[in-house]
C-alpha positions as CSV (number, residue, x, y, z in Angstrom):
1,M,-15.8,2.5,-35.1
2,K,-14.4,-0.7,-36.6
3,S,-11.4,-0.7,-34.4
4,I,-13.6,-0.6,-31.3
5,N,-15.6,-3.6,-32.5
6,N,-12.4,-5.5,-33.2
7,V,-11.1,-4.7,-29.8
8,K,-14.3,-6.0,-28.3
9,K,-14.1,-9.2,-30.3
10,V,-10.5,-9.8,-29.2
11,L,-11.3,-9.1,-25.6
12,F,-14.3,-11.5,-25.8
13,V,-12.2,-14.3,-27.3
14,L,-9.5,-13.8,-24.6
15,L,-12.0,-13.8,-21.8
16,T,-13.7,-16.9,-23.2
17,L,-10.3,-18.8,-23.6
18,S,-9.1,-17.8,-20.1
19,L,-12.4,-18.8,-18.6
20,C,-12.2,-22.2,-20.3
21,F,-8.6,-22.6,-19.2
22,F,-9.4,-21.9,-15.5
23,T,-12.4,-24.1,-15.6
24,I,-10.5,-27.1,-17.0
25,S,-7.5,-26.6,-14.8
26,G,-9.6,-25.9,-11.7
27,C,-11.6,-29.1,-11.9
28,G,-8.6,-31.4,-12.0
29,Y,-9.0,-32.5,-15.6
30,K,-6.6,-35.2,-16.6
31,P,-6.5,-36.7,-20.1
32,T,-7.2,-40.4,-20.5
33,V,-3.6,-41.0,-21.4
34,S,-2.5,-40.3,-17.9
35,Y,-4.8,-42.9,-16.5
36,A,-3.7,-45.5,-19.1
37,K,0.0,-44.7,-18.3
38,K,-0.6,-45.6,-14.6
39,E,-2.4,-48.8,-15.5
40,L,0.3,-50.0,-17.9
41,S,3.3,-48.8,-16.0
42,G,6.8,-50.3,-16.4
43,K,8.0,-52.5,-19.1
44,V,5.4,-53.9,-21.5
45,F,5.4,-57.1,-23.5
46,I,2.9,-57.7,-26.2
47,K,1.8,-61.3,-26.9
48,L,0.1,-61.8,-30.2
49,F,-2.1,-64.8,-30.9
50,I,-2.0,-65.1,-34.7
51,D,-5.2,-66.0,-36.5
52,S,-4.5,-68.9,-38.8
53,K,-7.2,-67.6,-41.2
54,D,-5.7,-64.2,-41.5
55,P,-2.0,-64.0,-40.3
56,R,-1.2,-60.8,-42.2
57,N,-3.8,-58.7,-40.4
58,S,-2.8,-60.2,-37.0
59,V,0.7,-58.9,-37.5
60,L,-0.6,-55.5,-38.5
61,V,-2.6,-55.3,-35.3
62,K,0.5,-55.9,-33.2
63,D,2.4,-53.2,-35.1
64,A,-0.4,-50.8,-34.5
65,I,-0.6,-51.5,-30.8
66,N,3.2,-51.2,-30.5
67,Q,3.0,-47.8,-32.2
68,L,0.1,-46.7,-29.9
69,L,1.9,-47.7,-26.7
70,V,5.2,-46.0,-27.8
71,Q,3.8,-42.8,-29.2
72,K,1.0,-42.1,-26.8
73,L,2.1,-43.7,-23.6
74,D,5.9,-43.6,-23.9
75,S,5.9,-47.3,-22.8
76,K,9.1,-49.2,-22.7
77,L,8.5,-52.3,-24.9
78,V,10.5,-55.5,-24.2
79,Y,10.8,-58.6,-26.3
80,N,11.1,-61.1,-23.5
81,E,8.0,-61.9,-21.4
82,I,10.2,-62.5,-18.3
83,L,11.4,-58.9,-18.3
84,A,8.0,-57.3,-18.5
85,D,6.0,-55.7,-15.8
86,T,2.8,-55.7,-17.9
87,I,1.9,-58.4,-20.4
88,I,-0.7,-57.5,-23.1
89,N,-2.4,-60.4,-25.0
90,I,-4.0,-59.4,-28.3
91,K,-6.1,-61.6,-30.6
92,I,-8.3,-60.8,-33.5
93,G,-11.7,-62.2,-32.4
94,S,-13.4,-61.9,-35.7
95,A,-13.1,-60.1,-39.1
96,S,-16.0,-60.0,-41.4
97,L,-17.3,-58.2,-44.5
98,T,-20.9,-57.2,-44.9
99,T,-22.7,-55.9,-48.0
100,L,-24.2,-52.5,-47.4
101,Q,-25.4,-51.5,-50.9
102,Y,-26.1,-52.9,-54.3
103,D,-25.9,-51.1,-57.6
104,S,-28.7,-50.9,-60.2
105,S,-27.5,-54.1,-61.8
106,G,-27.7,-56.0,-58.5
107,Y,-24.0,-56.2,-57.9
108,N,-22.5,-55.5,-54.5
109,N,-21.3,-52.0,-54.4
110,L,-20.5,-50.9,-50.8
111,Y,-19.1,-53.1,-48.1
112,R,-18.4,-52.8,-44.4
113,A,-15.4,-54.5,-42.8
114,T,-15.9,-55.2,-39.1
115,V,-13.1,-56.4,-36.8
116,N,-13.3,-57.4,-33.1
117,I,-10.1,-57.5,-31.2
118,N,-9.7,-59.2,-27.8
119,V,-7.3,-57.5,-25.4
120,A,-6.2,-58.8,-22.0
121,Y,-3.5,-57.4,-19.8
122,N,-1.8,-58.4,-16.6
123,N,0.2,-55.9,-14.6
124,K,2.4,-58.1,-12.3
125,K,3.5,-55.2,-10.0
126,K,0.0,-54.0,-9.3
127,N,-1.6,-57.5,-9.5
128,I,-4.1,-56.3,-12.0
129,K,-5.8,-58.5,-14.6
130,R,-8.3,-57.1,-17.0
131,S,-9.7,-58.0,-20.4
132,F,-12.1,-56.3,-22.9
133,T,-13.0,-56.4,-26.6
134,V,-12.8,-53.5,-29.0
135,S,-14.4,-53.3,-32.4
136,G,-13.9,-51.2,-35.5
137,E,-15.6,-50.7,-38.8
138,N,-14.5,-49.5,-42.2
139,D,-16.9,-48.8,-45.1
140,F,-15.4,-49.1,-48.6
141,S,-16.6,-49.2,-52.2
142,L,-15.4,-51.4,-55.0
143,G,-15.9,-48.6,-57.6
144,S,-16.4,-50.0,-61.0
145,S,-15.1,-53.5,-60.0
146,T,-17.5,-56.3,-59.0
147,T,-15.1,-58.4,-57.0
148,I,-13.2,-57.8,-53.8
149,T,-9.5,-58.2,-54.3
150,D,-7.2,-59.4,-51.6
151,T,-5.6,-55.9,-51.5
152,K,-9.0,-54.2,-50.9
153,R,-9.9,-56.8,-48.3
154,F,-6.6,-56.4,-46.5
155,D,-6.8,-52.6,-46.5
156,A,-10.4,-52.6,-45.3
157,I,-9.5,-55.0,-42.4
158,K,-6.4,-52.9,-41.6
159,N,-8.4,-49.7,-41.4
160,A,-11.1,-51.4,-39.3
161,S,-8.4,-52.7,-36.9
162,D,-6.9,-49.2,-36.6
163,D,-10.4,-47.9,-35.8
164,A,-10.8,-50.6,-33.1
165,L,-7.4,-49.8,-31.6
166,N,-8.3,-46.2,-31.1
167,E,-10.6,-47.4,-28.3
168,V,-7.9,-49.3,-26.4
169,L,-6.5,-46.3,-24.5
170,S,-10.0,-45.2,-23.4
171,K,-10.9,-48.7,-22.3
172,I,-7.7,-49.0,-20.3
173,A,-8.3,-45.6,-18.7
174,I,-11.8,-46.5,-17.7
175,A,-10.7,-49.8,-16.3
176,S,-8.1,-48.1,-14.2
177,L,-10.9,-46.1,-12.4
178,K,-12.7,-49.3,-11.4
179,K,-11.6,-51.0,-8.2
C-alpha cells in the first residue's frame, strides 16, 4: 500500500516538473541576463566618479560592478575608454544613515544605511544612451555600543551598495526592451 502511494507521489512530482518545464520553454522565457548581455555587448569600460566625502565606498562600488559584469554577463572589461564599445558611468548619489529604533535609555539602537547610485551607460555601436538610479538599504544594530564606528558605517554602506547593485541587471534588461 505504501509503495503505491510513493509511486503516485513520484509520478505527480515528475508530471508537475515536466509541465513547468514545457510551459516555461514553450512561452519563450529568457532570463534578464540575456537581455542585459545584448544591451552591454562588446568591451566595457567603467568610469567611476569618486565621492570626495566617501572615497572608500566609491571604490567598493566599482569593484562590485566589475564583479557583477564579469560573473553574470561574461563582459570583457577594458581599462582604456578608447577601446570600449560600452562606457558605464557610476557615481554614489547619496549615502545616509537613519535611526530606526531607540533603546529603553533613549540611545540609538538600530540604524538603516541607504545608498543611491547613479548609473549611466553609452553603447557606441548601438548608439544607446541610458541612465537610471538604483538604491539599496541595510539595517544594522550597534549591539551594546552607543556610537557608530567607522568600520560599522563602512560595512553598512558597503552592504547597502551591494543591495543597490543587485538591481542594475534588471534595470538594464528592462531598458533594453524600451525603444
